[in-house]
VMD Tcl script that builds the backbone (N, CA, C; Angstrom):
set m [mol new atoms 240]
animate dup $m
set s [atomselect $m all]
$s set {name element resname resid chain x y z} {
  {N N MET 1 A 0.826 -1.201 0.000}
  {CA C MET 1 A 0.000 0.000 0.000}
  {C C MET 1 A 0.866 1.259 0.000}
  {N N VAL 2 A 1.936 1.233 0.794}
  {CA C VAL 2 A 2.794 2.404 0.895}
  {C C VAL 2 A 3.483 2.651 -0.442}
  {N N ALA 3 A 3.893 1.585 -1.124}
  {CA C ALA 3 A 4.559 1.724 -2.416}
  {C C ALA 3 A 3.597 2.321 -3.442}
  {N N LEU 4 A 2.343 1.917 -3.393}
  {CA C LEU 4 A 1.337 2.445 -4.321}
  {C C LEU 4 A 1.105 3.929 -4.069}
  {N N ASP 5 A 1.065 4.323 -2.802}
  {CA C ASP 5 A 0.906 5.741 -2.466}
  {C C ASP 5 A 2.101 6.559 -2.959}
  {N N LEU 6 A 3.310 6.014 -2.804}
  {CA C LEU 6 A 4.501 6.719 -3.276}
  {C C LEU 6 A 4.497 6.857 -4.800}
  {N N VAL 7 A 4.088 5.831 -5.492}
  {CA C VAL 7 A 4.031 5.876 -6.957}
  {C C VAL 7 A 3.001 6.909 -7.404}
  {N N LEU 8 A 1.846 6.940 -6.766}
  {CA C LEU 8 A 0.811 7.917 -7.119}
  {C C LEU 8 A 1.279 9.340 -6.823}
  {N N ALA 9 A 1.953 9.532 -5.692}
  {CA C ALA 9 A 2.464 10.859 -5.350}
  {C C ALA 9 A 3.523 11.295 -6.363}
  {N N LEU 10 A 4.386 10.384 -6.753}
  {CA C LEU 10 A 5.407 10.692 -7.748}
  {C C LEU 10 A 4.768 11.015 -9.098}
  {N N LEU 11 A 3.749 10.285 -9.455}
  {CA C LEU 11 A 3.030 10.524 -10.707}
  {C C LEU 11 A 2.372 11.902 -10.708}
  {N N VAL 12 A 1.785 12.281 -9.594}
  {CA C VAL 12 A 1.163 13.602 -9.482}
  {C C VAL 12 A 2.227 14.693 -9.585}
  {N N LEU 13 A 3.369 14.501 -8.927}
  {CA C LEU 13 A 4.454 15.479 -9.008}
  {C C LEU 13 A 4.967 15.632 -10.438}
  {N N VAL 14 A 5.126 14.533 -11.136}
  {CA C VAL 14 A 5.581 14.592 -12.527}
  {C C VAL 14 A 4.549 15.314 -13.381}
  {N N LEU 15 A 3.289 15.046 -13.167}
  {CA C LEU 15 A 2.224 15.701 -13.929}
  {C C LEU 15 A 2.213 17.207 -13.678}
  {N N VAL 16 A 2.363 17.609 -12.436}
  {CA C VAL 16 A 2.407 19.035 -12.101}
  {C C VAL 16 A 3.637 19.686 -12.737}
  {N N ALA 17 A 4.773 19.005 -12.710}
  {CA C ALA 17 A 5.995 19.552 -13.311}
  {C C ALA 17 A 5.831 19.719 -14.821}
  {N N VAL 18 A 5.217 18.750 -15.483}
  {CA C VAL 18 A 5.002 18.837 -16.930}
  {C C VAL 18 A 4.076 20.001 -17.259}
  {N N ILE 19 A 3.016 20.165 -16.500}
  {CA C ILE 19 A 2.087 21.279 -16.728}
  {C C ILE 19 A 2.805 22.608 -16.525}
  {N N PHE 20 A 3.622 22.706 -15.494}
  {CA C PHE 20 A 4.367 23.940 -15.229}
  {C C PHE 20 A 5.331 24.259 -16.374}
  {N N VAL 21 A 6.053 23.262 -16.845}
  {CA C VAL 21 A 7.002 23.474 -17.948}
  {C C VAL 21 A 6.257 23.910 -19.205}
  {N N LEU 22 A 5.146 23.271 -19.512}
  {CA C LEU 22 A 4.362 23.663 -20.691}
  {C C LEU 22 A 3.843 25.090 -20.560}
  {N N LEU 23 A 3.424 25.469 -19.374}
  {CA C LEU 23 A 2.940 26.826 -19.145}
  {C C LEU 23 A 4.057 27.846 -19.352}
  {N N VAL 24 A 5.228 27.572 -18.814}
  {CA C VAL 24 A 6.361 28.491 -18.969}
  {C C VAL 24 A 6.765 28.601 -20.432}
  {N N LEU 25 A 6.825 27.488 -21.140}
  {CA C LEU 25 A 7.183 27.517 -22.558}
  {C C LEU 25 A 6.159 28.290 -23.378}
  {N N THR 26 A 4.890 28.101 -23.072}
  {CA C THR 26 A 3.834 28.814 -23.795}
  {C C THR 26 A 3.932 30.311 -23.559}
  {N N LEU 27 A 4.158 30.710 -22.316}
  {CA C LEU 27 A 4.253 32.135 -22.013}
  {C C LEU 27 A 5.478 32.766 -22.664}
  {N N SER 28 A 6.599 32.072 -22.661}
  {CA C SER 28 A 7.797 32.645 -23.283}
  {C C SER 28 A 7.624 32.740 -24.793}
  {N N TYR 29 A 6.977 31.753 -25.403}
  {CA C TYR 29 A 6.729 31.798 -26.847}
  {C C TYR 29 A 5.791 32.947 -27.191}
  {N N THR 30 A 4.746 33.123 -26.389}
  {CA C THR 30 A 3.791 34.206 -26.625}
  {C C THR 30 A 4.476 35.558 -26.487}
  {N N LYS 31 A 5.326 35.697 -25.485}
  {CA C LYS 31 A 6.041 36.957 -25.274}
  {C C LYS 31 A 6.978 37.242 -26.447}
  {N N LYS 32 A 7.673 36.204 -26.919}
  {CA C LYS 32 A 8.615 36.373 -28.024}
  {C C LYS 32 A 7.872 36.759 -29.308}
  {N N THR 33 A 6.760 36.084 -29.595}
  {CA C THR 33 A 6.029 36.400 -30.824}
  {C C THR 33 A 5.405 37.783 -30.743}
  {N N ALA 34 A 4.959 38.185 -29.562}
  {CA C ALA 34 A 4.399 39.528 -29.415}
  {C C ALA 34 A 5.483 40.576 -29.641}
  {N N ARG 35 A 6.680 40.317 -29.150}
  {CA C ARG 35 A 7.783 41.257 -29.352}
  {C C ARG 35 A 8.140 41.340 -30.838}
  {N N MET 36 A 8.193 40.177 -31.509}
  {CA C MET 36 A 8.524 40.185 -32.939}
  {C C MET 36 A 7.444 40.908 -33.736}
  {N N LYS 37 A 6.187 40.696 -33.361}
  {CA C LYS 37 A 5.097 41.370 -34.064}
  {C C LYS 37 A 5.185 42.878 -33.843}
  {N N GLY 38 A 5.515 43.293 -32.626}
  {CA C GLY 38 A 5.674 44.717 -32.345}
  {C C GLY 38 A 6.814 45.329 -33.130}
  {N N GLU 39 A 7.919 44.586 -33.258}
  {CA C GLU 39 A 9.044 45.095 -34.045}
  {C C GLU 39 A 8.663 45.223 -35.509}
  {N N MET 40 A 7.899 44.248 -36.013}
  {CA C MET 40 A 7.474 44.317 -37.415}
  {C C MET 40 A 6.546 45.506 -37.635}
  {N N LEU 41 A 5.633 45.712 -36.696}
  {CA C LEU 41 A 4.724 46.849 -36.828}
  {C C LEU 41 A 5.488 48.157 -36.753}
  {N N GLY 42 A 6.507 48.201 -35.885}
  {CA C GLY 42 A 7.326 49.404 -35.783}
  {C C GLY 42 A 8.078 49.685 -37.067}
  {N N ARG 43 A 8.613 48.616 -37.680}
  {CA C ARG 43 A 9.311 48.798 -38.958}
  {C C ARG 43 A 8.353 49.285 -40.030}
  {N N LYS 44 A 7.153 48.698 -40.068}
  {CA C LYS 44 A 6.164 49.124 -41.064}
  {C C LYS 44 A 5.778 50.584 -40.838}
  {N N ARG 45 A 5.602 50.952 -39.569}
  {CA C ARG 45 A 5.206 52.321 -39.254}
  {C C ARG 45 A 6.297 53.308 -39.677}
  {N N ARG 46 A 7.557 52.963 -39.365}
  {CA C ARG 46 A 8.660 53.845 -39.769}
  {C C ARG 46 A 8.768 53.933 -41.286}
  {N N ALA 47 A 8.579 52.820 -41.974}
  {CA C ALA 47 A 8.652 52.831 -43.439}
  {C C ALA 47 A 7.525 53.673 -44.015}
  {N N ARG 48 A 6.346 53.564 -43.426}
  {CA C ARG 48 A 5.204 54.346 -43.900}
  {C C ARG 48 A 5.452 55.833 -43.660}
  {N N GLN 49 A 6.037 56.170 -42.512}
  {CA C GLN 49 A 6.334 57.573 -42.231}
  {C C GLN 49 A 7.369 58.106 -43.207}
  {N N ASP 50 A 8.354 57.279 -43.548}
  {CA C ASP 50 A 9.362 57.710 -44.517}
  {C C ASP 50 A 8.739 57.924 -45.889}
  {N N ASP 51 A 7.794 57.060 -46.273}
  {CA C ASP 51 A 7.135 57.192 -47.573}
  {C C ASP 51 A 6.220 58.407 -47.616}
  {N N ASP 52 A 5.596 58.714 -46.489}
  {CA C ASP 52 A 4.596 59.782 -46.454}
  {C C ASP 52 A 5.187 61.150 -46.149}
  {N N GLU 53 A 6.508 61.259 -46.087}
  {CA C GLU 53 A 7.127 62.554 -45.798}
  {C C GLU 53 A 6.712 63.570 -46.859}
  {N N GLY 54 A 6.154 64.678 -46.429}
  {CA C GLY 54 A 5.793 65.754 -47.345}
  {C C GLY 54 A 4.480 65.544 -48.069}
  {N N LYS 55 A 3.813 64.422 -47.853}
  {CA C LYS 55 A 2.529 64.175 -48.508}
  {C C LYS 55 A 1.410 64.509 -47.530}
  {N N PRO 56 A 0.272 64.981 -48.033}
  {CA C PRO 56 A -0.853 65.190 -47.125}
  {C C PRO 56 A -1.396 63.838 -46.647}
  {N N PRO 57 A -2.053 63.822 -45.512}
  {CA C PRO 57 A -2.598 62.563 -45.004}
  {C C PRO 57 A -3.610 61.968 -45.980}
  {N N LYS 58 A -3.700 60.654 -45.995}
  {CA C LYS 58 A -4.592 59.967 -46.929}
  {C C LYS 58 A -6.051 60.360 -46.706}
  {N N LYS 59 A -6.461 60.515 -45.459}
  {CA C LYS 59 A -7.855 60.873 -45.191}
  {C C LYS 59 A -8.167 62.244 -45.769}
  {N N LEU 60 A -7.215 63.142 -45.702}
  {CA C LEU 60 A -7.414 64.467 -46.267}
  {C C LEU 60 A -7.557 64.369 -47.781}
  {N N GLU 61 A -6.703 63.554 -48.407}
  {CA C GLU 61 A -6.804 63.369 -49.857}
  {C C GLU 61 A -8.167 62.803 -50.234}
  {N N GLU 62 A -8.637 61.807 -49.469}
  {CA C GLU 62 A -9.934 61.203 -49.762}
  {C C GLU 62 A -11.055 62.216 -49.570}
  {N N ALA 63 A -10.955 63.054 -48.548}
  {CA C ALA 63 A -11.987 64.057 -48.306}
  {C C ALA 63 A -12.016 65.081 -49.437}
  {N N VAL 64 A -10.850 65.489 -49.909}
  {CA C VAL 64 A -10.790 66.455 -51.012}
  {C C VAL 64 A -11.380 65.845 -52.271}
  {N N LYS 65 A -11.064 64.585 -52.556}
  {CA C LYS 65 A -11.616 63.915 -53.736}
  {C C LYS 65 A -13.136 63.823 -53.642}
  {N N ALA 66 A -13.641 63.431 -52.473}
  {CA C ALA 66 A -15.089 63.303 -52.306}
  {C C ALA 66 A -15.766 64.655 -52.467}
  {N N TYR 67 A -15.167 65.697 -51.929}
  {CA C TYR 67 A -15.748 67.037 -52.036}
  {C C TYR 67 A -15.744 67.508 -53.488}
  {N N SER 68 A -14.641 67.274 -54.192}
  {CA C SER 68 A -14.582 67.713 -55.591}
  {C C SER 68 A -15.566 66.924 -56.443}
  {N N LEU 69 A -15.751 65.643 -56.144}
  {CA C LEU 69 A -16.746 64.859 -56.883}
  {C C LEU 69 A -18.155 65.354 -56.599}
  {N N SER 70 A -18.429 65.724 -55.353}
  {CA C SER 70 A -19.767 66.224 -55.034}
  {C C SER 70 A -20.003 67.570 -55.703}
  {N N LEU 71 A -18.975 68.412 -55.784}
  {CA C LEU 71 A -19.116 69.686 -56.499}
  {C C LEU 71 A -19.366 69.453 -57.984}
  {N N ALA 72 A -18.630 68.515 -58.562}
  {CA C ALA 72 A -18.797 68.229 -59.987}
  {C C ALA 72 A -20.189 67.694 -60.267}
  {N N SER 73 A -20.694 66.837 -59.410}
  {CA C SER 73 A -22.026 66.286 -59.650}
  {C C SER 73 A -23.096 67.347 -59.422}
  {N N SER 74 A -22.884 68.264 -58.481}
  {CA C SER 74 A -23.885 69.311 -58.262}
  {C C SER 74 A -23.885 70.307 -59.423}
  {N N GLU 75 A -22.730 70.520 -60.041}
  {CA C GLU 75 A -22.682 71.399 -61.214}
  {C C GLU 75 A -23.402 70.763 -62.388}
  {N N LEU 76 A -23.327 69.441 -62.496}
  {CA C LEU 76 A -24.021 68.755 -63.585}
  {C C LEU 76 A -25.528 68.786 -63.372}
  {N N ASP 77 A -25.954 68.732 -62.120}
  {CA C ASP 77 A -27.382 68.727 -61.810}
  {C C ASP 77 A -27.995 70.117 -61.878}
  {N N ALA 78 A -27.189 71.161 -61.827}
  {CA C ALA 78 A -27.713 72.535 -61.816}
  {C C ALA 78 A -28.325 72.864 -63.179}
  {N N PRO 79 A -29.470 73.577 -63.165}
  {CA C PRO 79 A -30.083 73.958 -64.446}
  {C C PRO 79 A -29.231 75.015 -65.152}
  {N N PRO 80 A -29.241 75.019 -66.474}
  {CA C PRO 80 A -28.413 75.989 -67.215}
  {C C PRO 80 A -28.916 77.414 -67.101}
}
mol reanalyze $m
mol bondsrecalc $m
mol representation Tube
mol addrep $m
């Protein structure tokens, strides 16, 4: 009986150790991938800023285009 209890206790300890190791590995992998993703986003952001130097913001360009299209369509709809 005592040997069976020792084997079960050892089995539980091994199971807890395996779960702990898997948890630590998962957390370190998640942290590493999050850091790599952040670095990639930072590189993309810097590249985009370098490309957009001296250009007006895209939303402003889209707003100007929409406004000019609405003016053009209102001129077409106006009676002569």
